[in-house]
C-alpha positions, 0 to 999 in steps of 0.5 A: 070525360068528366075526370079529364076536364077536372084535372084539365081545369087543375093543370091550369091552377084553377081550383074546383069547389064544386062538380055539378054533373047533368044526367039528360036521361033523369033530366029529359034530355034523352040521349041529345049530345049537348056542347058548349061553345064559344059565343057566336052570331048568326043572321038567320036566312029564312022568312020565318024561324020556330024558337024551340023549346028544346033542341029539336022538333019533338020540343014545342015553339017557344015563338019564331024569328021573322025579321032575318036578324042577328042573334048570339048562340051561346050552346050547340046541341044535336037533335031531331029535325036539323043538323045542329041546333043554337041556344039563343042567348036571350033564353027564347030557346034553341033554334035551327042551325040549318037556316042561320049563316054565322056573321 
């Protein structure tokens, strides 16, 4: 899959100067399947939503959201405890997208 992506970039006329391969198992991400998604915004739909240090309930909390505000998601990942996790643009961590609605 990596080579297909690189070939597609070259076909689009882009020059590849370097390639970084992230080994999820070697870097503590286990078998989670992360994917980068276009940025989009969500509204929190619960009174308190934990912010996690990684995409799953097996990661510690890094605070919580209590304002039912609107937040920008920059990446998505699968992980235990939610159907999908979203990475906050602020860098604070990951939230369960089960308790949000796209805006």
